[in-house]
VEXDREN-2710 file (C-alpha; in Angstrom, 1 decimal):
% VEXDREN-2710
k/r/px/py/pz
1/MET/137.5/56.4/108.0
2/ASN/133.8/56.6/107.6
3/ILE/134.0/60.4/108.4
4/GLY/136.4/60.9/105.5
5/LYS/134.0/59.2/103.0
6/LYS/131.2/61.5/104.1
7/LEU/133.1/64.8/103.5
8/ALA/132.3/66.9/100.5
9/GLU/134.6/66.7/97.6
10/LYS/135.2/70.4/97.5
11/GLN/138.7/71.2/96.5
12/CYS/141.0/73.6/98.4
13/ASP/144.0/75.1/96.7
14/LEU/146.1/74.2/99.7
15/ASP/145.4/70.5/99.3
16/PRO/148.5/68.8/97.9
17/ILE/146.3/66.0/96.5
18/PRO/142.9/66.5/95.0
19/THR/140.1/65.7/97.5
20/LYS/138.5/63.2/95.2
21/VAL/141.8/61.2/94.9
22/VAL/142.2/61.3/98.7
23/LYS/138.7/60.0/99.2
24/GLN/139.2/57.3/96.6
25/SER/142.4/56.3/98.4
26/LEU/141.2/56.3/102.0
27/HIS/141.8/52.5/102.1
28/LEU/145.5/53.4/101.6
29/LEU/145.8/56.7/103.3
30/GLY/143.3/56.1/106.1
31/ASP/145.8/54.9/108.7
32/VAL/148.1/57.9/108.2
33/LEU/145.2/60.4/108.3
34/LEU/143.8/58.6/111.4
35/LYS/147.2/58.8/113.1
36/ILE/147.5/62.6/112.4
37/VAL/144.0/63.3/113.7
38/ASP/144.4/61.0/116.7
39/LEU/147.7/62.6/117.7
40/SER/146.4/66.0/117.2
41/LEU/143.5/65.4/119.5
42/ARG/145.5/63.5/122.1
43/GLU/148.4/66.1/122.2
44/PHE/146.3/69.2/121.5
45/LEU/148.7/69.9/118.6
46/PHE/148.4/70.2/114.9
47/PRO/151.3/70.5/112.4
48/GLU/151.8/74.1/111.6
49/SER/152.1/73.4/108.0
50/LEU/148.5/72.2/108.0
51/GLN/147.1/75.2/109.9
52/ASN/146.2/77.2/106.8
53/ALA/143.0/78.1/105.2
54/ILE/141.9/80.3/102.3
55/GLY/139.5/83.0/103.4
56/PHE/137.4/85.1/101.2
57/PRO/134.3/87.3/101.5
58/THR/130.9/86.1/100.2
59/PHE/128.0/88.4/99.4
60/LYS/125.1/87.7/101.8
61/ASN/122.0/88.8/99.9
62/ALA/121.4/90.2/96.4
63/THR/119.3/93.0/98.0
64/ASP/122.2/94.2/100.2
65/ASP/124.4/97.1/99.2
66/PRO/127.7/95.8/97.7
67/GLU/129.5/98.9/98.9
68/VAL/128.8/98.1/102.6
69/LEU/131.2/95.8/104.3
70/SER/128.5/94.2/106.5
71/SER/126.9/92.9/103.3
72/TYR/129.6/90.3/103.2
73/ARG/130.4/87.3/105.4
74/PRO/133.7/85.5/105.7
75/VAL/134.1/82.0/104.2
76/SER/137.0/79.7/104.8
77/ASN/138.1/77.0/102.3
78/LEU/139.8/74.4/104.4
79/PRO/142.2/71.6/103.3
80/PHE/140.8/68.1/103.5
81/ILE/142.8/67.2/106.6
82/LEU/141.4/70.2/108.5
83/LYS/137.8/69.2/107.5
84/LEU/138.5/65.7/108.6
85/LEU/139.8/66.9/112.0
86/GLU/136.8/69.2/112.4
87/LYS/134.3/66.5/111.7
88/THR/136.1/64.0/114.0
89/VAL/135.9/66.5/116.8
90/LEU/132.2/67.2/116.1
91/VAL/131.5/63.4/116.2
92/HIS/133.3/63.1/119.6
93/ILE/131.6/66.1/121.1
94/ASP/128.1/64.9/120.0
95/THR/128.9/61.4/121.2
96/LYS/129.9/62.7/124.6
97/LYS/126.8/64.9/124.9
98/ILE/124.6/62.0/124.1
99/TYR/126.4/59.8/126.7
100/LEU/126.1/62.5/129.4
101/PHE/122.4/63.0/128.5
102/LEU/121.7/59.3/128.8
103/LYS/123.7/59.0/132.0
104/LYS/121.5/61.5/133.7
105/LYS/118.3/59.6/132.9
END
């Protein structure tokens, strides 16, 4: 669960437990979270109840016109479990890329 320890402690309103508490309890929750992530990746499925995020627009630059829609960019606030899954996938993709690169040499 090293990935979970490295995640930011930003809180999402969709998290049933505060992120800080989850990170402090990874020694207890780690196996359950690992099983969810592992099954999700193996089965290409993710529980529907965990597929939500909070999206909101963020102003790009102070010099942009606030009346123009293109002056904003979308930002998603993801629950901890989604951030954990995202980082796990990223680690696996990077590891595979490195392996394939080294195999060619």
